[in-house]
C-alpha positions as CSV (number, residue, x, y, z in Angstrom):
1,M,-0.2,-0.1,0.0
2,C,1.1,3.4,-0.5
3,A,0.1,4.5,2.6
4,A,3.0,2.5,4.2
5,T,5.3,3.6,2.2
6,V,8.5,5.7,4.2
7,P,8.0,9.0,2.6
8,P,11.5,10.2,1.1
9,Q,13.6,12.4,3.1
10,P,14.0,15.8,0.9
11,P,17.7,16.8,0.3
12,A,18.8,19.0,2.8
13,G,20.2,21.1,0.6
14,L,16.8,22.5,-1.0
15,P,15.4,24.7,1.8
16,A,19.1,26.1,1.7
17,F,19.1,26.6,-1.6
18,C,16.0,28.6,-1.6
19,R,17.2,30.8,0.8
20,R,20.7,31.0,-0.8
21,A,19.0,32.6,-3.8
22,W,18.0,35.6,-2.2
23,E,21.2,36.5,-0.4
24,P,22.5,38.5,-3.5
25,V,19.1,40.1,-2.6
26,F,19.2,41.3,0.9
27,A,22.8,42.2,0.4
28,K,21.5,44.9,-2.0
29,V,18.6,46.3,-0.1
30,K,20.3,48.4,2.5
31,R,18.7,52.0,2.4
32,A,16.6,50.9,-0.5
33,V,12.9,51.0,-1.3
34,V,12.2,47.6,-2.9
35,F,9.8,46.9,-6.0
36,M,8.7,43.0,-6.1
37,D,6.5,41.3,-8.4
38,S,3.9,39.2,-6.7
39,P,5.4,35.4,-7.9
40,C,8.8,36.6,-6.1
41,A,6.9,37.8,-3.1
42,E,5.8,34.6,-2.9
43,S,8.8,33.2,-2.8
44,L,10.2,35.0,-0.5
45,H,7.5,34.6,1.7
46,W,8.3,30.7,1.7
47,A,11.7,30.9,1.3
48,C,12.8,33.8,3.8
49,G,9.6,34.5,6.0
50,G,8.5,37.0,4.1
51,I,9.4,41.1,3.5
52,E,10.7,41.7,7.3
53,G,13.9,39.8,6.8
54,L,14.3,42.8,3.8
55,L,13.3,45.1,6.5
56,Q,15.8,43.7,9.2
57,A,18.6,44.1,5.9
58,G,18.2,47.6,6.1
59,A,15.4,48.2,3.2
60,R,13.4,51.2,3.9
61,N,10.5,50.0,2.0
62,V,8.5,47.2,0.3
63,K,6.3,48.2,-2.6
64,E,4.3,46.5,-5.5
65,F,5.9,46.4,-8.7
66,S,3.6,48.5,-10.3
67,S,3.2,51.2,-12.7
68,F,1.1,53.1,-9.8
69,E,4.0,53.0,-7.3
70,S,7.4,55.2,-7.2
71,G,9.8,56.5,-4.6
72,Q,10.1,59.4,-2.4
73,V,12.8,62.5,-2.5
74,D,14.7,61.2,-0.2
75,Q,14.6,57.5,-1.4
76,P,17.8,57.9,-3.9
77,K,18.0,54.2,-4.0
78,A,15.8,51.3,-5.7
79,V,15.8,47.4,-5.8
80,F,13.5,45.8,-8.3
81,V,12.7,42.0,-7.9
82,V,11.2,40.2,-11.0
83,G,10.9,36.9,-12.1
84,T,10.1,38.0,-15.7
85,V,12.5,38.4,-18.6
86,L,13.3,42.2,-19.1
87,K,11.2,42.8,-22.0
88,G,7.6,43.8,-22.7
89,R,5.7,45.3,-19.9
90,T,8.3,44.4,-16.7
91,V,10.6,46.9,-18.9
92,D,7.4,49.5,-19.0
93,V,6.6,49.0,-15.3
94,I,10.6,49.7,-14.4
95,R,10.9,52.8,-16.9
96,D,7.2,54.3,-15.1
97,I,8.6,54.1,-11.6
98,V,11.9,55.2,-12.4
99,T,11.4,58.3,-14.4
100,L,8.5,59.2,-11.5
101,S,11.4,58.7,-8.8
102,H,14.1,60.2,-7.9
103,F,16.6,57.4,-8.0
104,Q,20.4,57.7,-8.2
105,Y,21.0,54.1,-7.8
106,C,19.1,50.9,-9.6
107,V,19.7,47.5,-8.6
108,V,17.2,44.8,-10.6
109,F,16.8,41.1,-10.3
110,T,15.3,38.9,-12.8
111,G,14.7,35.2,-12.6
112,V,15.5,34.9,-16.2
113,N,19.4,34.2,-16.6
114,H,21.3,36.0,-19.1
115,A,20.9,32.8,-21.6
116,G,17.0,33.5,-21.7
117,H,17.5,37.2,-22.4
118,L,19.6,36.5,-25.3
119,Q,17.1,34.3,-26.6
120,A,14.1,36.7,-25.9
121,Y,15.7,39.6,-28.1
122,N,16.6,36.9,-30.8
123,T,20.7,37.7,-30.3
124,P,23.2,35.3,-30.8
125,A,24.9,33.4,-28.3
126,G,28.6,34.3,-29.3
127,V,27.9,37.8,-28.8
128,E,28.0,37.5,-24.9
129,T,31.2,35.7,-25.8
130,E,32.7,38.4,-28.0
131,S,31.7,41.2,-25.7
132,S,33.1,39.2,-22.6
133,G,30.2,40.0,-20.6
134,P,26.0,40.2,-20.0
135,V,25.5,42.6,-23.0
136,V,21.8,42.5,-22.5
137,F,22.1,43.0,-19.1
138,E,25.1,46.2,-19.7
139,Q,22.2,47.3,-22.4
140,F,19.8,47.3,-19.5
141,E,22.0,49.1,-16.8
142,E,22.5,51.9,-19.8
143,K,18.7,52.5,-20.2
144,L,18.2,52.6,-16.5
145,C,20.7,55.4,-16.2
146,Q,19.3,57.4,-19.0
147,W,15.8,57.3,-17.3
148,M,17.4,58.2,-13.7
149,G,18.6,61.4,-15.8
150,N,22.1,60.9,-15.6
151,M,24.5,58.7,-17.2
152,N,26.9,59.0,-14.4
153,Y,24.4,57.6,-12.0
154,T,24.5,53.8,-10.9
155,A,22.8,50.8,-12.3
156,E,23.3,47.0,-11.7
157,V,21.4,44.4,-13.4
158,Y,21.7,40.4,-12.0
159,H,20.0,37.0,-12.5
160,A,18.8,35.4,-9.3
161,A,16.9,32.0,-9.0
162,L,14.2,33.4,-7.7
163,F,11.4,30.6,-8.5
164,L,10.8,28.4,-5.7
165,A,8.5,28.7,-3.2
166,P,9.2,25.8,-0.2
167,L,5.9,25.0,0.8
168,L,7.0,21.9,3.0
169,P,10.4,20.1,3.0
170,H,9.1,17.9,0.8
171,L,6.8,20.3,-1.6
172,L,8.2,23.0,-3.8
173,V,6.2,25.2,-6.1
174,T,6.9,27.5,-8.5
175,P,5.2,30.6,-8.5
176,A,6.8,32.0,-11.2
177,F,5.7,29.5,-13.9
178,S,2.0,29.3,-12.5
179,A,1.1,30.2,-16.2
180,L,2.8,27.1,-17.9
181,F,0.1,24.4,-18.5
182,P,0.1,21.2,-20.3
183,L,-1.2,21.4,-23.8
184,T,-4.2,20.8,-25.1
185,A,-6.0,20.4,-28.5
186,E,-6.5,24.3,-28.9
187,D,-2.9,24.9,-28.2
188,L,-2.4,22.4,-31.1
189,A,-4.6,24.6,-33.6
190,R,-3.1,27.7,-32.4
191,I,0.5,26.3,-33.1
192,N,-0.5,25.3,-37.0
193,S,-2.2,28.4,-37.5
194,A,0.9,30.1,-36.5
195,R,3.3,27.7,-38.8
196,P,1.5,27.8,-42.2
197,E,4.1,27.5,-44.3
198,K,5.0,24.1,-42.6
199,K,4.0,20.4,-42.4
200,K,0.5,20.4,-40.0
201,I,1.1,18.8,-36.7
202,S,-1.8,16.3,-35.9
203,H,-0.9,14.9,-32.4
204,L,0.1,16.6,-29.5
205,S,2.8,13.8,-29.1
206,D,4.2,15.1,-32.5
207,V,5.1,18.6,-30.9
208,D,8.3,19.2,-30.2
209,F,10.1,22.5,-29.0
210,F,10.9,24.4,-31.8
211,S,7.2,24.5,-33.3
212,L,6.1,26.0,-29.5
213,P,5.4,29.9,-29.4
214,S,8.7,31.7,-28.4
215,E,7.0,33.1,-25.3
216,L,6.5,29.2,-24.3
217,Q,10.0,28.2,-25.7
218,L,11.5,31.1,-23.1
219,A,9.3,29.5,-20.4
220,I,10.7,26.2,-20.7
221,R,14.3,27.4,-21.0
222,S,13.9,29.3,-18.1
223,L,12.0,26.4,-16.1
224,V,15.0,24.0,-17.2
225,S,17.8,26.6,-16.3
226,G,16.4,26.6,-12.9
227,L,16.2,22.9,-12.6
228,H,19.9,22.7,-13.8
229,A,20.6,25.6,-11.2
230,I,19.1,23.1,-8.5
231,L,20.6,20.1,-9.4
232,E,24.2,21.6,-9.8
233,Y,23.5,22.5,-5.9
234,L,22.8,19.2,-5.0
235,S,25.8,17.7,-6.9
236,V,23.0,15.7,-9.0
237,R,23.2,13.7,-12.4
238,E,19.8,13.1,-13.3
239,E,18.0,10.2,-15.4
240,C,14.6,12.0,-16.7
241,F,11.3,10.5,-17.2
242,A,7.8,12.1,-19.0
243,I,4.5,11.6,-19.1
244,G,2.5,14.1,-21.3
245,P,3.4,16.2,-24.2
246,L,4.6,19.1,-22.4
247,S,6.7,17.1,-20.2
248,K,8.5,15.3,-22.6
249,I,9.7,18.5,-24.4
250,I,10.4,19.6,-20.3
251,A,12.5,16.5,-20.2
252,G,14.2,16.4,-23.1
253,D,15.1,20.2,-23.1
254,L,16.6,19.4,-19.7
255,A,18.4,16.5,-20.4
256,N,20.3,18.3,-24.3
257,Y,20.9,21.5,-21.7
258,S,24.4,22.1,-22.7
259,Q,25.3,23.5,-19.4
260,A,24.9,20.5,-17.6
261,K,27.6,18.1,-19.4
262,I,29.9,19.8,-16.6
263,R,27.9,19.2,-13.7
264,R,26.2,15.8,-14.7
265,K,30.2,14.6,-15.2
266,N,31.2,15.5,-12.0
267,A,27.9,15.2,-10.0
268,Q,28.3,13.1,-7.1
269,N,24.7,11.5,-6.7
270,K,21.8,10.6,-9.1
271,A,18.5,11.1,-9.0
272,S,15.4,10.2,-11.5
273,I,13.2,12.9,-12.0
274,V,9.7,12.1,-13.4
275,F,8.1,15.0,-15.0
276,V,3.9,14.9,-15.2
277,D,1.4,16.9,-17.2
278,R,-1.5,17.5,-14.7
279,M,-4.6,17.2,-16.2
280,L,-6.9,16.1,-13.6
281,D,-5.0,13.1,-13.1
282,L,-6.0,13.1,-9.3
283,T,-9.6,13.1,-9.8
284,G,-10.1,9.8,-11.6
285,K,-8.9,6.4,-11.7
286,K,-5.1,5.7,-13.4
287,P,-3.4,3.0,-14.1
288,D,-1.5,1.3,-11.5
289,V,1.8,2.6,-12.9
290,Y,1.0,5.6,-11.8
291,L,0.3,4.8,-8.0
292,K,4.1,3.2,-8.2
293,L,5.3,6.4,-9.4
294,Y,3.8,8.1,-6.7
295,C,5.4,6.1,-4.2
296,Q,8.5,5.7,-5.3
297,A,11.2,7.1,-2.5
298,D,14.1,8.2,-5.1
299,V,12.1,9.7,-7.5
300,G,11.2,13.5,-7.8
301,I,7.8,14.3,-9.6
302,M,7.4,17.5,-10.9
């Protein structure tokens, strides 16, 4: 019986990983007003106990990430914490807040790494190597100085893996990816309509990563990057399994993730990860194979 199975012990490093991800933010908030989006606020709540930690670290105030917010005249420093790519609405909100304020020092933390930003801006990966730095982040730092009104002011942009919320030692959720949902027949129709010049895809099982909309590709790459960061922190070499079309794509992208090669080579531990498309699987009868998967002590289910 599943009820008699001894629950798996959580890796000792997972809660510590979540807290450590916030350390760079805590190090930058002294004398700053902090603007934070909802997914990051949820992660902060479960990982570090909420905004009280930021205030104890020296933050002067913590506000919602919104165009209706701004800093006061006597608040020259701002820290922005967002789980999204620095593009589109996120950029608009940051610009609105900065231009309505009197900041001289802005720090931005984004949950999407620089490789994800290169993908979002359709920038060749070789550009970063040629420039010897995170070119997209550097360009955004220049924009921040322009919005502050003085190119001699200070702007910094960093990536931080702020995507996890540890509800329990055994249960972690990803607020930043709450909109990531398994593919449906309606999605298949939209995918085909967006690529009329290519062969029509007949089944969801035939959908691959590169046939997905660019926004969904970026979300998957960001999730895979975060999972890689966890596995690297735990020194784990993973073996991936998938149940469902979208899970198959995510598992495949993690298996082929270029930055994971060195990690797998040097990893001291092994783990199996099962990705499952959650399509009301808990409300109906399922084959015994699902029960066996859920009861495995050494398998993580995403």
